C-alpha positions in Angstrom: 0.7 6.0 12.4 -0.1 5.3 16.0 0.2 1.5 16.8 -3.0 1.7 18.9 -4.9 3.0 15.8 -4.1 -0.2 13.8 -6.4 -3.2 13.9 -5.1 -6.1 16.0 -3.6 -8.9 14.0 -5.5 -12.1 14.7 -3.6 -15.3 15.8 -5.2 -17.4 13.0 -3.4 -15.7 10.1 -1.5 -18.1 8.0 2.2 -17.6 7.4 1.5 -16.2 3.9 -1.4 -14.1 5.3 0.9 -12.6 7.9 3.4 -11.6 5.2 0.5 -9.8 3.3 -0.7 -8.2 6.6 2.8 -6.8 7.2 3.1 -5.5 3.6 -0.4 -4.0 3.4 -1.3 -2.7 6.8 0.6 0.5 6.2 -1.3 1.1 3.0 -4.7 0.9 4.7 -3.7 2.6 7.9 -2.4 5.8 6.3 -5.9 6.8 5.3 -7.5 5.0 8.2 -9.4 2.6 5.9 -9.2 -0.3 8.3 -10.2 0.0 11.9 -10.5 -2.5 14.8 -14.0 -3.6 13.6 -12.5 -4.4 10.2 -9.7 -6.6 11.4 -11.4 -9.9 10.8 -12.3 -9.1 7.2 -8.9 -7.6 6.6 -7.3 -10.7 8.0 -9.5 -12.8 5.6 -8.2 -10.7 2.7 -4.6 -11.2 3.9 -5.0 -15.0 4.1 -6.7 -15.1 0.7 -4.1 -12.9 -0.9 -1.4 -15.0 0.8 -2.8 -18.1 -0.8 -2.7 -16.4 -4.2 0.9 -15.4 -3.6 1.8 -19.0 -2.6 0.3 -20.4 -5.8 2.2 -17.9 -7.9 5.5 -18.7 -6.1 4.8 -22.4 -6.7 4.5 -21.8 -10.4 0.8 -22.4 -10.3 -2.1 -20.2 -11.5 -4.4 -19.4 -8.6 -8.1 -20.1 -9.1 -9.8 -17.3 -10.9 -12.4 -17.0 -8.1 -9.5 -16.3 -5.6 -8.0 -13.7 -7.9 -11.3 -11.9 -8.4 -12.3 -12.0 -4.7 -8.8 -10.8 -3.6 -9.1 -7.9 -6.1 -12.5 -6.9 -4.8 -11.4 -7.0 -1.2 -8.3 -5.0 -2.0 -10.4 -2.3 -3.7 -12.7 -2.2 -0.6 -9.7 -1.6 1.6 -8.4 1.1 -0.8 -5.2 -0.8 -1.5 -5.6 -0.1 -5.2 -8.3 0.7 -7.7 -8.6 4.5 -7.7 -12.1 5.8 -8.1 -10.9 7.8 -11.0 -10.4 4.6 -12.9 -14.1 3.9 -12.8 -15.1 7.5 -13.7 -12.6 9.8 -15.2 -14.4 13.2 -15.0 -13.5 15.9 -17.5 -14.1 19.6 -17.1 -17.8 19.3 -17.6 -18.0 16.4 -15.0 -19.2 14.0 -17.6 -17.9 10.5 -17.6 -15.3 9.6 -20.2 -16.6 6.0 -20.2 -17.7 5.2 -23.7 -20.4 2.9 -22.4 -22.1 5.6 -20.3 -24.8 6.3 -23.0 -25.7 2.7 -23.6 -29.5 2.5 -23.9 -29.9 6.2 -24.0 -30.5 8.4 -27.1 
């Protein structure tokens, strides 16, 4: 990965946010999922995830809203949450989701 292709790390990252940035930037950079224009939102994710990590390390349960938002942001950045988990297509390209037919006969 070319260092110039990576987003610039902002100076307002928390210490925990910087740790997350260092750990996750390679994951998003491999597939070019974060560009310079995304650096502010990616930094926000890093600070939020860093706060979640700090709570766990302190033996506390992070607020559910923080956990949910960090998960959503991680999925947006492609850090986890493969699309196949949302729709596992079979040979006939129909969803294997048992709730797909809800409301249809």
